[in-house]
mmCIF file as gemmi writes it, N, C-alpha and C atoms, coordinates in Angstrom:
data_model
loop_
_atom_site.group_PDB
_atom_site.id
_atom_site.type_symbol
_atom_site.label_atom_id
_atom_site.label_alt_id
_atom_site.label_comp_id
_atom_site.label_asym_id
_atom_site.label_entity_id
_atom_site.label_seq_id
_atom_site.pdbx_PDB_ins_code
_atom_site.Cartn_x
_atom_site.Cartn_y
_atom_site.Cartn_z
_atom_site.occupancy
_atom_site.B_iso_or_equiv
_atom_site.pdbx_formal_charge
_atom_site.auth_seq_id
_atom_site.auth_asym_id
_atom_site.pdbx_PDB_model_num
ATOM 1 N N . MET Axp A 1 ? 0.895 -1.183 0.002 1 0 ? 1 A 1
ATOM 2 C CA . MET Axp A 1 ? -0.005 0.023 0.047 1 0 ? 1 A 1
ATOM 3 C C . MET Axp A 1 ? 0.917 1.233 0.015 1 0 ? 1 A 1
ATOM 4 N N . GLU Axp A 2 ? 0.795 2.112 -0.927 1 0 ? 2 A 1
ATOM 5 C CA . GLU Axp A 2 ? 1.532 3.195 -1.118 1 0 ? 2 A 1
ATOM 6 C C . GLU Axp A 2 ? 0.812 4.394 -0.164 1 0 ? 2 A 1
ATOM 7 N N . GLY Axp A 3 ? 1.729 5.136 0.446 1 0 ? 3 A 1
ATOM 8 C CA . GLY Axp A 3 ? 1.128 6.174 1.432 1 0 ? 3 A 1
ATOM 9 C C . GLY Axp A 3 ? 0.382 5.658 2.649 1 0 ? 3 A 1
ATOM 10 N N . GLU Axp A 4 ? 0.827 4.449 3.055 1 0 ? 4 A 1
ATOM 11 C CA . GLU Axp A 4 ? 0.134 3.686 4.098 1 0 ? 4 A 1
ATOM 12 C C . GLU Axp A 4 ? 0.595 4.26 5.59 1 0 ? 4 A 1
ATOM 13 N N . LEU Axp A 5 ? -0.289 3.966 6.554 1 0 ? 5 A 1
ATOM 14 C CA . LEU Axp A 5 ? -0.002 4.158 7.953 1 0 ? 5 A 1
ATOM 15 C C . LEU Axp A 5 ? -0.175 2.735 8.606 1 0 ? 5 A 1
ATOM 16 N N . LEU Axp A 6 ? 0.388 2.537 9.633 1 0 ? 6 A 1
ATOM 17 C CA . LEU Axp A 6 ? 0.197 1.386 10.353 1 0 ? 6 A 1
ATOM 18 C C . LEU Axp A 6 ? -0.378 1.384 11.69 1 0 ? 6 A 1
ATOM 19 N N . ILE Axp A 7 ? -1.288 0.481 12.187 1 0 ? 7 A 1
ATOM 20 C CA . ILE Axp A 7 ? -1.709 0.505 13.512 1 0 ? 7 A 1
ATOM 21 C C . ILE Axp A 7 ? -0.949 -0.685 14.18 1 0 ? 7 A 1
ATOM 22 N N . ALA Axp A 8 ? -0.321 -0.437 15.258 1 0 ? 8 A 1
ATOM 23 C CA . ALA Axp A 8 ? 0.307 -1.58 16.112 1 0 ? 8 A 1
ATOM 24 C C . ALA Axp A 8 ? -0.464 -1.779 17.261 1 0 ? 8 A 1
ATOM 25 N N . PHE Axp A 9 ? -0.365 -3.028 17.777 1 0 ? 9 A 1
ATOM 26 C CA . PHE Axp A 9 ? -1.297 -3.364 18.873 1 0 ? 9 A 1
ATOM 27 C C . PHE Axp A 9 ? -0.423 -4.212 20.018 1 0 ? 9 A 1
ATOM 28 N N . ASP Axp A 10 ? -0.97 -4.097 21.359 1 0 ? 10 A 1
ATOM 29 C CA . ASP Axp A 10 ? -0.33 -4.847 22.303 1 0 ? 10 A 1
ATOM 30 C C . ASP Axp A 10 ? -0.886 -6.169 22.354 1 0 ? 10 A 1
ATOM 31 N N . SER Axp A 11 ? -1.98 -6.487 21.784 1 0 ? 11 A 1
ATOM 32 C CA . SER Axp A 11 ? -2.614 -7.845 21.943 1 0 ? 11 A 1
ATOM 33 C C . SER Axp A 11 ? -3.266 -8.305 20.536 1 0 ? 11 A 1
ATOM 34 N N . THR Axp A 12 ? -3.119 -9.537 20.28 1 0 ? 12 A 1
ATOM 35 C CA . THR Axp A 12 ? -3.695 -10.203 19.115 1 0 ? 12 A 1
ATOM 36 C C . THR Axp A 12 ? -5.246 -10.038 19.167 1 0 ? 12 A 1
ATOM 37 N N . GLN Axp A 13 ? -5.885 -10.221 20.296 1 0 ? 13 A 1
ATOM 38 C CA . GLN Axp A 13 ? -7.232 -10.019 20.259 1 0 ? 13 A 1
ATOM 39 C C . GLN Axp A 13 ? -7.699 -8.601 19.895 1 0 ? 13 A 1
ATOM 40 N N . GLN Axp A 14 ? -7.027 -7.535 20.316 1 0 ? 14 A 1
ATOM 41 C CA . GLN Axp A 14 ? -7.389 -6.2 19.831 1 0 ? 14 A 1
ATOM 42 C C . GLN Axp A 14 ? -7.114 -6.024 18.311 1 0 ? 14 A 1
ATOM 43 N N . ALA Axp A 15 ? -6.095 -6.583 17.788 1 0 ? 15 A 1
ATOM 44 C CA . ALA Axp A 15 ? -5.817 -6.517 16.379 1 0 ? 15 A 1
ATOM 45 C C . ALA Axp A 15 ? -6.939 -7.16 15.563 1 0 ? 15 A 1
ATOM 46 N N . LEU Axp A 16 ? -7.33 -8.469 15.921 1 0 ? 16 A 1
ATOM 47 C CA . LEU Axp A 16 ? -8.369 -9.093 15.247 1 0 ? 16 A 1
ATOM 48 C C . LEU Axp A 16 ? -9.615 -8.409 15.346 1 0 ? 16 A 1
ATOM 49 N N . ARG Axp A 17 ? -10.014 -7.773 16.478 1 0 ? 17 A 1
ATOM 50 C CA . ARG Axp A 17 ? -11.154 -6.999 16.672 1 0 ? 17 A 1
ATOM 51 C C . ARG Axp A 17 ? -11.111 -5.786 15.804 1 0 ? 17 A 1
ATOM 52 N N . ALA Axp A 18 ? -10.05 -5.089 15.754 1 0 ? 18 A 1
ATOM 53 C CA . ALA Axp A 18 ? -9.91 -3.97 14.808 1 0 ? 18 A 1
ATOM 54 C C . ALA Axp A 18 ? -10.048 -4.302 13.385 1 0 ? 18 A 1
ATOM 55 N N . GLU Axp A 19 ? -9.496 -5.522 13.034 1 0 ? 19 A 1
ATOM 56 C CA . GLU Axp A 19 ? -9.548 -5.854 11.478 1 0 ? 19 A 1
ATOM 57 C C . GLU Axp A 19 ? -11.074 -5.981 11.219 1 0 ? 19 A 1
ATOM 58 N N . MET Axp A 20 ? -11.741 -6.746 12.057 1 0 ? 20 A 1
ATOM 59 C CA . MET Axp A 20 ? -13.216 -7.059 11.769 1 0 ? 20 A 1
ATOM 60 C C . MET Axp A 20 ? -13.94 -5.737 11.599 1 0 ? 20 A 1
ATOM 61 N N . LEU Axp A 21 ? -13.805 -4.843 12.678 1 0 ? 21 A 1
ATOM 62 C CA . LEU Axp A 21 ? -14.65 -3.516 12.586 1 0 ? 21 A 1
ATOM 63 C C . LEU Axp A 21 ? -14.062 -2.757 11.429 1 0 ? 21 A 1
ATOM 64 N N . LEU Axp A 22 ? -12.903 -2.63 11.093 1 0 ? 22 A 1
ATOM 65 C CA . LEU Axp A 22 ? -12.458 -1.853 10.019 1 0 ? 22 A 1
ATOM 66 C C . LEU Axp A 22 ? -12.964 -2.343 8.677 1 0 ? 22 A 1
ATOM 67 N N . GLU Axp A 23 ? -12.947 -3.588 8.522 1 0 ? 23 A 1
ATOM 68 C CA . GLU Axp A 23 ? -13.509 -4.232 7.382 1 0 ? 23 A 1
ATOM 69 C C . GLU Axp A 23 ? -14.949 -4.025 7.224 1 0 ? 23 A 1
ATOM 70 N N . TYR Axp A 24 ? -15.714 -4.003 8.369 1 0 ? 24 A 1
ATOM 71 C CA . TYR Axp A 24 ? -17.223 -3.84 8.417 1 0 ? 24 A 1
ATOM 72 C C . TYR Axp A 24 ? -17.5 -2.262 8.048 1 0 ? 24 A 1
ATOM 73 N N . ALA Axp A 25 ? -16.527 -1.461 8.428 1 0 ? 25 A 1
ATOM 74 C CA . ALA Axp A 25 ? -16.727 0.014 8.154 1 0 ? 25 A 1
ATOM 75 C C . ALA Axp A 25 ? -16.297 0.354 6.686 1 0 ? 25 A 1
ATOM 76 N N . GLU Axp A 26 ? -15.898 -0.698 5.958 1 0 ? 26 A 1
ATOM 77 C CA . GLU Axp A 26 ? -15.397 -0.591 4.625 1 0 ? 26 A 1
ATOM 78 C C . GLU Axp A 26 ? -14.185 0.256 4.332 1 0 ? 26 A 1
ATOM 79 N N . ILE Axp A 27 ? -13.295 0.198 5.339 1 0 ? 27 A 1
ATOM 80 C CA . ILE Axp A 27 ? -11.991 0.837 5.187 1 0 ? 27 A 1
ATOM 81 C C . ILE Axp A 27 ? -11.015 -0.087 4.647 1 0 ? 27 A 1
ATOM 82 N N . GLU Axp A 28 ? -10.404 0.244 3.55 1 0 ? 28 A 1
ATOM 83 C CA . GLU Axp A 28 ? -9.452 -0.748 2.925 1 0 ? 28 A 1
ATOM 84 C C . GLU Axp A 28 ? -8.303 -0.914 3.802 1 0 ? 28 A 1
ATOM 85 N N . ILE Axp A 29 ? -7.885 -2.089 4.237 1 0 ? 29 A 1
ATOM 86 C CA . ILE Axp A 29 ? -6.81 -2.366 5.115 1 0 ? 29 A 1
ATOM 87 C C . ILE Axp A 29 ? -6.078 -3.556 4.497 1 0 ? 29 A 1
ATOM 88 N N . ASP Axp A 30 ? -4.845 -3.719 5.084 1 0 ? 30 A 1
ATOM 89 C CA . ASP Axp A 30 ? -3.987 -4.862 4.719 1 0 ? 30 A 1
ATOM 90 C C . ASP Axp A 30 ? -3.341 -5.342 6.122 1 0 ? 30 A 1
ATOM 91 N N . ILE Axp A 31 ? -3.377 -6.635 6.229 1 0 ? 31 A 1
ATOM 92 C CA . ILE Axp A 31 ? -2.712 -7.111 7.501 1 0 ? 31 A 1
ATOM 93 C C . ILE Axp A 31 ? -1.329 -7.74 7.183 1 0 ? 31 A 1
ATOM 94 N N . PHE Axp A 32 ? -0.334 -7.478 8.016 1 0 ? 32 A 1
ATOM 95 C CA . PHE Axp A 32 ? 1.025 -7.903 7.794 1 0 ? 32 A 1
ATOM 96 C C . PHE Axp A 32 ? 1.878 -7.956 9.059 1 0 ? 32 A 1
ATOM 97 N N . PRO Axp A 33 ? 2.915 -8.664 9.143 1 0 ? 33 A 1
ATOM 98 C CA . PRO Axp A 33 ? 3.666 -8.609 10.376 1 0 ? 33 A 1
ATOM 99 C C . PRO Axp A 33 ? 4.224 -7.152 10.916 1 0 ? 33 A 1
ATOM 100 N N . THR Axp A 34 ? 4.175 -7.002 12.111 1 0 ? 34 A 1
ATOM 101 C CA . THR Axp A 34 ? 4.66 -5.693 12.728 1 0 ? 34 A 1
ATOM 102 C C . THR Axp A 34 ? 6.154 -5.604 12.357 1 0 ? 34 A 1
ATOM 103 N N . PRO Axp A 35 ? 6.606 -4.494 11.83 1 0 ? 35 A 1
ATOM 104 C CA . PRO Axp A 35 ? 7.986 -4.214 11.527 1 0 ? 35 A 1
ATOM 105 C C . PRO Axp A 35 ? 8.794 -4.185 12.826 1 0 ? 35 A 1
ATOM 106 N N . LYS Axp A 36 ? 10.017 -4.711 12.653 1 0 ? 36 A 1
ATOM 107 C CA . LYS Axp A 36 ? 11.031 -4.872 13.78 1 0 ? 36 A 1
ATOM 108 C C . LYS Axp A 36 ? 11.179 -3.475 14.459 1 0 ? 36 A 1
ATOM 109 N N . GLU Axp A 37 ? 11.119 -2.307 13.736 1 0 ? 37 A 1
ATOM 110 C CA . GLU Axp A 37 ? 11.389 -1.084 14.092 1 0 ? 37 A 1
ATOM 111 C C . GLU Axp A 37 ? 10.209 -0.598 15.246 1 0 ? 37 A 1
ATOM 112 N N . ILE Axp A 38 ? 9.056 -1.268 15.275 1 0 ? 38 A 1
ATOM 113 C CA . ILE Axp A 38 ? 8.029 -0.862 16.118 1 0 ? 38 A 1
ATOM 114 C C . ILE Axp A 38 ? 8.004 -1.924 17.178 1 0 ? 38 A 1
ATOM 115 N N . THR Axp A 39 ? 7.998 -1.416 18.499 1 0 ? 39 A 1
ATOM 116 C CA . THR Axp A 39 ? 8.056 -2.196 19.579 1 0 ? 39 A 1
ATOM 117 C C . THR Axp A 39 ? 6.494 -2.499 20.042 1 0 ? 39 A 1
ATOM 118 N N . ALA Axp A 40 ? 6.078 -3.607 19.922 1 0 ? 40 A 1
ATOM 119 C CA . ALA Axp A 40 ? 4.628 -3.903 20.306 1 0 ? 40 A 1
ATOM 120 C C . ALA Axp A 40 ? 4.438 -5.32 20.801 1 0 ? 40 A 1
ATOM 121 N N . GLY Axp A 41 ? 3.534 -5.566 21.461 1 0 ? 41 A 1
ATOM 122 C CA . GLY Axp A 41 ? 3.154 -6.886 22.129 1 0 ? 41 A 1
ATOM 123 C C . GLY Axp A 41 ? 2.607 -7.827 21.13 1 0 ? 41 A 1
ATOM 124 N N . CYS Axp A 42 ? 2.154 -7.394 19.885 1 0 ? 42 A 1
ATOM 125 C CA . CYS Axp A 42 ? 1.471 -8.253 18.968 1 0 ? 42 A 1
ATOM 126 C C . CYS Axp A 42 ? 2.333 -8.272 17.653 1 0 ? 42 A 1
ATOM 127 N N . ALA Axp A 43 ? 2.441 -9.329 17.065 1 0 ? 43 A 1
ATOM 128 C CA . ALA Axp A 43 ? 3.2 -9.503 15.76 1 0 ? 43 A 1
ATOM 129 C C . ALA Axp A 43 ? 2.528 -9.051 14.582 1 0 ? 43 A 1
ATOM 130 N N . MET Axp A 44 ? 1.116 -8.766 14.725 1 0 ? 44 A 1
ATOM 131 C CA . MET Axp A 44 ? 0.272 -8.309 13.763 1 0 ? 44 A 1
ATOM 132 C C . MET Axp A 44 ? -0.073 -6.804 13.522 1 0 ? 44 A 1
ATOM 133 N N . SER Axp A 45 ? 0.094 -6.251 12.413 1 0 ? 45 A 1
ATOM 134 C CA . SER Axp A 45 ? -0.277 -4.819 12.408 1 0 ? 45 A 1
ATOM 135 C C . SER Axp A 45 ? -1.197 -4.684 11.193 1 0 ? 45 A 1
ATOM 136 N N . ILE Axp A 46 ? -1.933 -3.591 11.252 1 0 ? 46 A 1
ATOM 137 C CA . ILE Axp A 46 ? -2.88 -3.177 10.13 1 0 ? 46 A 1
ATOM 138 C C . ILE Axp A 46 ? -2.532 -2.027 9.387 1 0 ? 46 A 1
ATOM 139 N N . ALA Axp A 47 ? -2.287 -2.118 8.088 1 0 ? 47 A 1
ATOM 140 C CA . ALA Axp A 47 ? -1.955 -0.834 7.31 1 0 ? 47 A 1
ATOM 141 C C . ALA Axp A 47 ? -3.259 -0.47 6.639 1 0 ? 47 A 1
ATOM 142 N N . PHE Axp A 48 ? -3.274 0.92 6.503 1 0 ? 48 A 1
ATOM 143 C CA . PHE Axp A 48 ? -4.389 1.661 5.799 1 0 ? 48 A 1
ATOM 144 C C . PHE Axp A 48 ? -3.837 2.724 5.189 1 0 ? 48 A 1
ATOM 145 N N . TYR Axp A 49 ? -4.562 3.477 4.213 1 0 ? 49 A 1
ATOM 146 C CA . TYR Axp A 49 ? -4.23 4.552 3.543 1 0 ? 49 A 1
ATOM 147 C C . TYR Axp A 49 ? -4.389 5.84 4.405 1 0 ? 49 A 1
ATOM 148 N N . ARG Axp A 50 ? -3.507 6.715 4.307 1 0 ? 50 A 1
ATOM 149 C CA . ARG Axp A 50 ? -3.292 7.984 5.032 1 0 ? 50 A 1
ATOM 150 C C . ARG Axp A 50 ? -4.645 8.81 5.066 1 0 ? 50 A 1
ATOM 151 N N . ASN Axp A 51 ? -5.255 8.761 3.887 1 0 ? 51 A 1
ATOM 152 C CA . ASN Axp A 51 ? -6.61 9.566 3.741 1 0 ? 51 A 1
ATOM 153 C C . ASN Axp A 51 ? -7.702 9.031 4.672 1 0 ? 51 A 1
ATOM 154 N N . ALA Axp A 52 ? -7.545 7.786 5.219 1 0 ? 52 A 1
ATOM 155 C CA . ALA Axp A 52 ? -8.459 7.308 5.957 1 0 ? 52 A 1
ATOM 156 C C . ALA Axp A 52 ? -8.14 7.401 7.55 1 0 ? 52 A 1
ATOM 157 N N . LEU Axp A 53 ? -7.249 8.266 7.869 1 0 ? 53 A 1
ATOM 158 C CA . LEU Axp A 53 ? -6.75 8.387 9.27 1 0 ? 53 A 1
ATOM 159 C C . LEU Axp A 53 ? -8.077 8.923 10.191 1 0 ? 53 A 1
ATOM 160 N N . GLU Axp A 54 ? -8.708 9.959 9.747 1 0 ? 54 A 1
ATOM 161 C CA . GLU Axp A 54 ? -9.831 10.345 10.552 1 0 ? 54 A 1
ATOM 162 C C . GLU Axp A 54 ? -10.954 9.34 10.914 1 0 ? 54 A 1
ATOM 163 N N . PRO Axp A 55 ? -11.427 8.551 9.835 1 0 ? 55 A 1
ATOM 164 C CA . PRO Axp A 55 ? -12.348 7.629 10.164 1 0 ? 55 A 1
ATOM 165 C C . PRO Axp A 55 ? -11.711 6.37 11.014 1 0 ? 55 A 1
ATOM 166 N N . VAL Axp A 56 ? -10.597 6.063 10.789 1 0 ? 56 A 1
ATOM 167 C CA . VAL Axp A 56 ? -9.846 5.005 11.575 1 0 ? 56 A 1
ATOM 168 C C . VAL Axp A 56 ? -9.787 5.49 13.12 1 0 ? 56 A 1
ATOM 169 N N . CYS Axp A 57 ? -9.419 6.712 13.432 1 0 ? 57 A 1
ATOM 170 C CA . CYS Axp A 57 ? -9.306 7.14 14.64 1 0 ? 57 A 1
ATOM 171 C C . CYS Axp A 57 ? -10.61 7.329 15.449 1 0 ? 57 A 1
ATOM 172 N N . THR Axp A 58 ? -11.614 7.728 14.593 1 0 ? 58 A 1
ATOM 173 C CA . THR Axp A 58 ? -13.06 7.76 15.116 1 0 ? 58 A 1
ATOM 174 C C . THR Axp A 58 ? -13.427 6.267 15.569 1 0 ? 58 A 1
ATOM 175 N N . LEU Axp A 59 ? -13.189 5.415 14.661 1 0 ? 59 A 1
ATOM 176 C CA . LEU Axp A 59 ? -13.694 3.974 14.937 1 0 ? 59 A 1
ATOM 177 C C . LEU Axp A 59 ? -12.925 3.421 16.2 1 0 ? 59 A 1
ATOM 178 N N . ILE Axp A 60 ? -11.613 3.836 16.265 1 0 ? 60 A 1
ATOM 179 C CA . ILE Axp A 60 ? -10.796 3.346 17.492 1 0 ? 60 A 1
ATOM 180 C C . ILE Axp A 60 ? -11.308 3.8 18.756 1 0 ? 60 A 1
ATOM 181 N N . LYS Axp A 61 ? -11.771 5.254 18.609 1 0 ? 61 A 1
ATOM 182 C CA . LYS Axp A 61 ? -12.212 5.779 20.007 1 0 ? 61 A 1
ATOM 183 C C . LYS Axp A 61 ? -13.647 5.226 20.277 1 0 ? 61 A 1
ATOM 184 N N . GLU Axp A 62 ? -14.55 5.215 19.263 1 0 ? 62 A 1
ATOM 185 C CA . GLU Axp A 62 ? -15.924 4.753 19.522 1 0 ? 62 A 1
ATOM 186 C C . GLU Axp A 62 ? -16.019 3.263 19.951 1 0 ? 62 A 1
ATOM 187 N N . GLN Axp A 63 ? -15.107 2.409 19.409 1 0 ? 63 A 1
ATOM 188 C CA . GLN Axp A 63 ? -15.214 1.026 19.743 1 0 ? 63 A 1
ATOM 189 C C . GLN Axp A 63 ? -14.217 0.651 20.901 1 0 ? 63 A 1
ATOM 190 N N . SER Axp A 64 ? -13.534 1.66 21.392 1 0 ? 64 A 1
ATOM 191 C CA . SER Axp A 64 ? -12.607 1.444 22.465 1 0 ? 64 A 1
ATOM 192 C C . SER Axp A 64 ? -11.584 0.418 22.213 1 0 ? 64 A 1
ATOM 193 N N . ILE Axp A 65 ? -10.909 0.435 21.05 1 0 ? 65 A 1
ATOM 194 C CA . ILE Axp A 65 ? -10.044 -0.457 20.743 1 0 ? 65 A 1
ATOM 195 C C . ILE Axp A 65 ? -8.638 0.054 21.252 1 0 ? 65 A 1
ATOM 196 N N . GLU Axp A 66 ? -7.95 -0.946 21.849 1 0 ? 66 A 1
ATOM 197 C CA . GLU Axp A 66 ? -6.634 -0.635 22.502 1 0 ? 66 A 1
ATOM 198 C C . GLU Axp A 66 ? -5.543 -0.752 21.517 1 0 ? 66 A 1
ATOM 199 N N . ILE Axp A 67 ? -4.684 0.337 21.177 1 0 ? 67 A 1
ATOM 200 C CA . ILE Axp A 67 ? -3.57 0.189 20.257 1 0 ? 67 A 1
ATOM 201 C C . ILE Axp A 67 ? -2.358 0.719 20.893 1 0 ? 67 A 1
ATOM 202 N N . ARG Axp A 68 ? -1.285 0.272 20.297 1 0 ? 68 A 1
ATOM 203 C CA . ARG Axp A 68 ? 0.08 0.712 20.63 1 0 ? 68 A 1
ATOM 204 C C . ARG Axp A 68 ? 0.271 2.092 20.144 1 0 ? 68 A 1
ATOM 205 N N . GLY Axp A 69 ? -0.137 2.359 18.823 1 0 ? 69 A 1
ATOM 206 C CA . GLY Axp A 69 ? -0.104 3.625 18.234 1 0 ? 69 A 1
ATOM 207 C C . GLY Axp A 69 ? -0.228 3.438 16.664 1 0 ? 69 A 1
ATOM 208 N N . ILE Axp A 70 ? -0.339 4.512 16.001 1 0 ? 70 A 1
ATOM 209 C CA . ILE Axp A 70 ? -0.416 4.651 14.583 1 0 ? 70 A 1
ATOM 210 C C . ILE Axp A 70 ? 0.924 5.232 14.094 1 0 ? 70 A 1
ATOM 211 N N . TYR Axp A 71 ? 1.594 4.551 13.171 1 0 ? 71 A 1
ATOM 212 C CA . TYR Axp A 71 ? 2.803 4.894 12.652 1 0 ? 71 A 1
ATOM 213 C C . TYR Axp A 71 ? 2.844 5.105 11.222 1 0 ? 71 A 1
ATOM 214 N N . GLY Axp A 72 ? 3.86 5.938 10.806 1 0 ? 72 A 1
ATOM 215 C CA . GLY Axp A 72 ? 4.006 6.331 9.398 1 0 ? 72 A 1
ATOM 216 C C . GLY Axp A 72 ? 5.488 6.165 9.175 1 0 ? 72 A 1
ATOM 217 N N . ARG Axp A 73 ? 5.799 6.167 7.911 1 0 ? 73 A 1
ATOM 218 C CA . ARG Axp A 73 ? 7.12 6.019 7.319 1 0 ? 73 A 1
ATOM 219 C C . ARG Axp A 73 ? 7.936 7.294 7.676 1 0 ? 73 A 1
ATOM 220 N N . THR Axp A 74 ? 9.234 7.14 8.167 1 0 ? 74 A 1
ATOM 221 C CA . THR Axp A 74 ? 9.929 8.219 8.284 1 0 ? 74 A 1
ATOM 222 C C . THR Axp A 74 ? 10.475 8.82 7.015 1 0 ? 74 A 1
ATOM 223 N N . GLY Axp A 75 ? 10.874 10.08 7.065 1 0 ? 75 A 1
ATOM 224 C CA . GLY Axp A 75 ? 11.232 10.763 5.818 1 0 ? 75 A 1
ATOM 225 C C . GLY Axp A 75 ? 12.216 10.129 4.924 1 0 ? 75 A 1
ATOM 226 N N . ASP Axp A 76 ? 13.21 9.282 5.453 1 0 ? 76 A 1
ATOM 227 C CA . ASP Axp A 76 ? 14.129 8.607 4.695 1 0 ? 76 A 1
ATOM 228 C C . ASP Axp A 76 ? 13.549 7.414 4.224 1 0 ? 76 A 1
ATOM 229 N N . GLY Axp A 77 ? 12.4 6.923 4.646 1 0 ? 77 A 1
ATOM 230 C CA . GLY Axp A 77 ? 11.734 5.719 4.317 1 0 ? 77 A 1
ATOM 231 C C . GLY Axp A 77 ? 12.352 4.336 4.902 1 0 ? 77 A 1
ATOM 232 N N . GLY Axp A 78 ? 13.279 4.69 5.773 1 0 ? 78 A 1
ATOM 233 C CA . GLY Axp A 78 ? 13.975 3.494 6.266 1 0 ? 78 A 1
ATOM 234 C C . GLY Axp A 78 ? 13.23 2.824 7.623 1 0 ? 78 A 1
ATOM 235 N N . GLY Axp A 79 ? 12.334 3.624 8.121 1 0 ? 79 A 1
ATOM 236 C CA . GLY Axp A 79 ? 11.824 3.065 9.434 1 0 ? 79 A 1
ATOM 237 C C . GLY Axp A 79 ? 10.338 3.701 9.565 1 0 ? 79 A 1
ATOM 238 N N . TYR Axp A 80 ? 9.889 3.641 10.871 1 0 ? 80 A 1
ATOM 239 C CA . TYR Axp A 80 ? 8.599 4.126 11.134 1 0 ? 80 A 1
ATOM 240 C C . TYR Axp A 80 ? 8.767 5.046 12.439 1 0 ? 80 A 1
ATOM 241 N N . ALA Axp A 81 ? 7.845 6.02 12.475 1 0 ? 81 A 1
ATOM 242 C CA . ALA Axp A 81 ? 7.781 6.934 13.681 1 0 ? 81 A 1
ATOM 243 C C . ALA Axp A 81 ? 6.285 6.977 14.053 1 0 ? 81 A 1
ATOM 244 N N . ILE Axp A 82 ? 6.027 7.056 15.386 1 0 ? 82 A 1
ATOM 245 C CA . ILE Axp A 82 ? 4.661 7.225 15.829 1 0 ? 82 A 1
ATOM 246 C C . ILE Axp A 82 ? 4.196 8.595 15.386 1 0 ? 82 A 1
ATOM 247 N N . ILE Axp A 83 ? 2.811 8.528 14.958 1 0 ? 83 A 1
ATOM 248 C CA . ILE Axp A 83 ? 2.193 9.909 14.583 1 0 ? 83 A 1
ATOM 249 C C . ILE Axp A 83 ? 0.901 10.112 15.471 1 0 ? 83 A 1
ATOM 250 N N . VAL Axp A 84 ? 0.406 9.054 15.994 1 0 ? 84 A 1
ATOM 251 C CA . VAL Axp A 84 ? -0.775 9.198 16.803 1 0 ? 84 A 1
ATOM 252 C C . VAL Axp A 84 ? -0.608 8.062 17.98 1 0 ? 84 A 1
ATOM 253 N N . GLU Axp A 85 ? -0.775 8.609 19.225 1 0 ? 85 A 1
ATOM 254 C CA . GLU Axp A 85 ? -0.769 7.591 20.348 1 0 ? 85 A 1
ATOM 255 C C . GLU Axp A 85 ? -2.189 7.402 20.855 1 0 ? 85 A 1
ATOM 256 N N . GLN Axp A 86 ? -2.271 6.41 21.453 1 0 ? 86 A 1
ATOM 257 C CA . GLN Axp A 86 ? -3.567 5.983 22.068 1 0 ? 86 A 1
ATOM 258 C C . GLN Axp A 86 ? -4.23 7.085 22.873 1 0 ? 86 A 1
ATOM 259 N N . GLU Axp A 87 ? -3.431 7.767 23.582 1 0 ? 87 A 1
ATOM 260 C CA . GLU Axp A 87 ? -3.949 8.955 24.601 1 0 ? 87 A 1
ATOM 261 C C . GLU Axp A 87 ? -4.435 9.993 23.61 1 0 ? 87 A 1
ATOM 262 N N . GLU Axp A 88 ? -3.947 10.215 22.455 1 0 ? 88 A 1
ATOM 263 C CA . GLU Axp A 88 ? -4.411 11.33 21.603 1 0 ? 88 A 1
ATOM 264 C C . GLU Axp A 88 ? -5.792 11.033 21.001 1 0 ? 88 A 1
ATOM 265 N N . ILE Axp A 89 ? -6.059 9.74 20.892 1 0 ? 89 A 1
ATOM 266 C CA . ILE Axp A 89 ? -7.353 9.33 20.315 1 0 ? 89 A 1
ATOM 267 C C . ILE Axp A 89 ? -8.531 9.522 21.37 1 0 ? 89 A 1
ATOM 268 N N . GLY Axp A 90 ? -8.144 9.087 22.577 1 0 ? 90 A 1
ATOM 269 C CA . GLY Axp A 90 ? -9.262 9.171 23.599 1 0 ? 90 A 1
ATOM 270 C C . GLY Axp A 90 ? -9.592 7.882 24.317 1 0 ? 90 A 1
């Protein structure tokens, strides 16, 4: 996915729940292993397009999904940096 952001999780249960809810909301997502640069308790991450950030954050808040954070590629493209933390969502 070009221009993607990643949601990282601390638990597989929350990742699977988020996957189901995002698909139900018809937000295009992709599931893949959490990159090694991101420290998280779950080996599964969800990628989505940057233009879906607002509806993704709304869904996370409304459904009380517990996340590690939302990450984007760093400027050099070599890693990831957190752009939204759980506390910022609510």
